[in-house]
C-alpha positions in Angstrom: 6.7 14.2 -3.5 6.0 12.0 -6.5 6.5 8.3 -6.4 5.7 5.3 -8.6 2.5 4.1 -7.0 1.7 2.2 -10.2 4.1 -0.4 -9.0 1.6 -1.5 -6.4 -1.5 -1.4 -8.7 -2.9 -4.2 -10.8 -3.5 -2.0 -13.9 -5.4 -4.7 -15.6 -8.1 -4.3 -13.0 -8.7 -0.7 -13.9 -11.0 1.2 -13.9 -12.0 0.9 -10.2 -15.6 0.6 -9.1 -15.6 3.4 -6.4 -17.9 6.4 -6.8 -16.2 9.6 -8.2 -14.8 11.5 -5.2 -14.8 8.5 -2.9 -12.2 8.8 -0.1 -11.0 5.2 -0.5 -8.8 6.2 -3.4 -7.0 8.7 -1.1 -6.5 6.0 1.5 -5.1 3.5 -1.1 -2.6 6.0 -2.5 -1.4 6.9 1.1 -0.9 3.2 1.7 1.1 2.7 -1.5 3.2 5.8 -0.6 4.0 4.2 2.8 5.0 0.9 1.1 7.4 2.9 -1.1 8.8 4.9 1.7 9.6 1.7 3.6 11.1 0.1 0.6 8.8 -2.9 0.7 8.7 -5.1 -2.4 5.4 -6.5 -3.7 6.1 -10.0 -2.6 7.0 -8.9 0.9 3.4 -7.8 1.5 0.3 -9.9 2.2 -3.0 -7.9 2.1 -6.3 -9.3 3.3 -9.8 -7.9 3.2 -13.4 -8.9 3.8 -16.4 -7.5 2.1 -17.3 -3.9 1.3 -16.1 -0.9 -0.7 -12.9 -0.5 1.3 -12.2 -4.2 0.9 -11.9 -3.8 -2.8 -8.5 -2.1 -2.4 -7.1 -5.6 -2.1 -8.3 -6.6 -5.5 -6.5 -3.6 -7.1 -3.2 -4.1 -5.2 -0.3 -5.9 -6.8 1.0 -8.0 -3.9 0.0 -11.3 -2.2 -3.7 -10.7 -1.6 -6.7 -12.6 -0.1 -10.3 -11.4 -0.5 -12.2 -13.3 2.2 -15.7 -13.5 3.7 -17.5 -10.7 5.5 -15.9 -9.8 8.8 -13.3 -12.6 8.7 -10.3 -10.7 7.3 -8.4 -10.8 10.6 -8.9 -14.5 11.1 -7.3 -15.2 7.7 -4.6 -12.6 8.3 -3.7 -14.2 11.6 -3.2 -17.5 9.9 -1.0 -16.0 7.3 1.1 -14.2 9.9 1.6 -17.3 12.0 2.5 -19.4 8.9 4.7 -16.7 7.4 5.9 -14.3 10.0 8.3 -12.8 7.5 5.5 -11.2 5.5 4.1 -7.7 6.2 0.4 -8.4 6.8 -2.1 -5.6 6.1 -5.8 -5.7 6.5 -8.0 -3.2 4.6 -11.4 -2.9 6.2 -14.5 -0.6 6.5 -16.2 0.2 9.7 -19.1 -2.2 9.1 -17.0 -5.1 8.0 -14.5 -5.1 10.9 -16.5 -3.7 13.8 -19.9 -5.4 13.3 -19.7 -8.9 12.0 -15.9 -8.8 12.5 -16.0 -7.1 15.9 -15.1 -10.2 18.0 -12.1 -11.0 15.7 -11.0 -7.4 16.0 -10.9 -7.2 19.8 -9.1 -10.6 20.1 -6.5 -9.5 17.4 -5.8 -6.4 19.5 -5.5 -8.6 22.6 -3.0 -10.9 21.0 -0.9 -8.0 19.7 -0.1 -9.9 16.6 2.0 -8.0 14.0 -0.8 -7.0 11.6 -1.6 -3.5 10.5 -5.3 -2.6 10.1 -6.3 0.3 7.9 -9.8 1.0 9.0 -11.6 3.3 6.6 -14.4 4.9 8.7 -17.1 6.4 6.5 -19.8 5.8 9.1 -22.0 3.6 7.0 -22.3 0.4 5.0 -21.4 1.8 1.5 -21.6 -1.2 -0.8 -24.6 -3.1 0.5 -27.2 -0.3 0.6 -26.4 2.3 3.2 -27.3 0.6 6.5 -26.1 2.2 9.7 -22.8 0.8 11.1 -21.2 0.6 14.6 -19.7 4.1 13.9 -22.8 5.9 12.5 -23.3 8.9 14.8 -26.4 9.1 16.9 -29.1 11.0 15.0 -27.6 10.4 11.6 -29.8 8.9 8.9 -29.2 5.6 7.1 -31.2 3.2 5.1 -32.0 1.2 8.3 -32.3 4.4 10.3 -34.8 6.5 8.4 -35.7 8.5 11.5 -32.2 8.8 12.8 -29.8 6.4 14.4 -30.5 5.6 18.1 -27.5 3.5 18.9 -24.4 5.1 20.4 -21.3 4.7 18.2 -17.9 3.1 18.9 -14.9 5.3 19.4 -12.4 3.3 17.3 -9.4 4.7 19.0 -10.6 4.0 22.6 -11.9 0.6 21.6 -8.5 -0.4 20.1 -6.5 0.9 23.1 -8.8 -0.9 25.6 -8.6 -4.2 23.6 -4.8 -4.2 23.6 -3.5 -2.7 20.3 -0.1 -1.3 20.7 -0.2 1.4 17.9 -3.3 3.5 17.4 -3.6 6.5 15.2 -6.3 8.5 13.4 -6.1 10.4 10.2 -8.5 11.7 7.6 -8.8 11.9 3.8 -8.6 15.7 4.2 -4.9 15.5 5.0 -3.2 12.8 2.9 0.4 13.9 4.0 -0.4 13.2 7.6 -2.2 10.0 6.7 0.8 8.7 4.8 3.0 9.3 7.9 0.6 7.6 10.3 0.2 4.5 8.0 4.0 4.3 7.5 4.6 4.4 11.3 1.9 1.8 11.8 3.3 -0.5 9.2 6.8 -0.2 10.8 5.5 -0.9 14.3 6.1 -4.4 15.7 2.7 -5.3 17.0 -1.0 -4.8 16.3 -1.5 -1.4 14.6 -4.8 0.3 14.0 -5.0 3.4 11.8 -8.5 4.8 11.7 -9.2 7.0 8.6 -12.1 9.3 8.7 -13.4 9.2 5.2 -16.3 10.4 3.1 -19.2 8.3 1.6 -21.2 11.1 -0.1 -23.2 8.5 -2.1 -24.7 6.6 0.9 -24.1 8.7 4.0 -23.8 12.1 2.5 -27.0 12.2 0.4 -29.0 11.1 3.5 -27.4 13.7 5.7 -27.4 16.8 3.6 -23.9 16.4 2.3 -24.4 14.9 -1.2 -21.1 16.2 -2.7 -17.6 14.7 -2.1 -15.8 18.0 -1.4 -18.6 19.2 0.9 -18.0 16.1 3.1 -14.2 16.4 2.9 -14.3 20.0 3.8 -16.6 19.3 6.7 -14.2 16.6 7.9 -11.3 19.1 7.7 -13.3 21.7 9.7 -13.9 19.1 12.5 -10.3 17.9 12.6 -8.1 18.8 15.6 -4.4 17.9 15.8 -3.4 16.0 18.9 -1.1 18.8 20.2 -4.0 21.3 20.1 -6.5 18.8 21.5 -4.4 18.3 24.6 -5.0 21.9 25.6 -8.8 21.8 25.0 -11.6 20.9 27.3 -13.7 17.8 26.7 -16.8 19.9 25.8 -14.7 21.7 23.2 -13.7 18.4 21.6 -17.3 17.1 21.3 -17.9 16.2 17.7 -14.3 16.7 16.7 -11.8 14.3 15.1 -8.5 14.3 17.1 -5.8 13.2 14.6 -2.3 12.0 15.0 -0.4 9.1 16.7 -2.7 8.6 19.7 -1.2 5.6 21.4 2.0 3.5 21.3 3.2 0.8 23.6 5.6 -2.1 23.6 4.4 -5.6 24.5 5.5 -9.0 23.3 4.4 -9.8 19.8 2.2 -12.8 19.3 4.1 -14.7 16.6 7.3 -14.4 18.6 5.6 -15.7 21.7 4.0 -18.5 19.7 7.3 -19.6 18.3 8.9 -19.7 21.8 6.0 -21.8 23.0 6.3 -24.2 20.0 10.0 -24.7 20.5 9.5 -25.3 24.3 6.8 -27.9 23.5 9.0 -29.6 20.9 12.0 -29.7 23.2 9.8 -31.3 26.0 8.4 -33.9 23.5 11.9 -34.8 22.3 13.1 -35.1 25.9 10.3 -37.6 26.7 11.1 -39.5 23.5 
């Protein structure tokens, strides 16, 4: 179904800097479609990002935007949400930006259950800064800083998010934009901390070092490794090894942080006035 995604784009910033075939464009369009489906106006949205290829989505998006320092997007986003809880706060981030230097902020944002939606574009590498391995680079994969193969185990973004306290966790891929739009829309609408991991391609940095130098080659490989949640629930763990289970993987209801913070503020104010 067509929609006017141009409403959410700063056309004066075109053309974008992403490599031809980069999956980030698919992620951005899915996000804009979710905005349109929810009927959100440009000024209702505050989008924050750090540093990296994925973080450049913020610069191209026509809403209230903040491009911050490396790994610190969630700290700035938290401040915005506390100051303006009426705004829909979205963080665009890559796997390196949010899980490495920003990892501590990520787990505490999950723990607080603040009403922020994180779109985590996972292309398994640092794309913009030279192809270093990231916290999600698979063991054995090659990177600029792992010329003989990565030794470190990688994070499972879904399990990390759930364990840290996020109340909406989903995974989609750039190989299925329709499902991705739905997952992002549901995450945006959820009252609490939402994490949507997007398995994406970086054929320029990851692919060319790992025998997948073409965009469609990587996207088709992602598609082949994708397993819908309903089917995954009937499979054995060994059958799921190396697969991407997609869908809405976790949802819970817990008190939202800004609401709890406001209750605490009013309680403290009332106590202070009583003493006065």
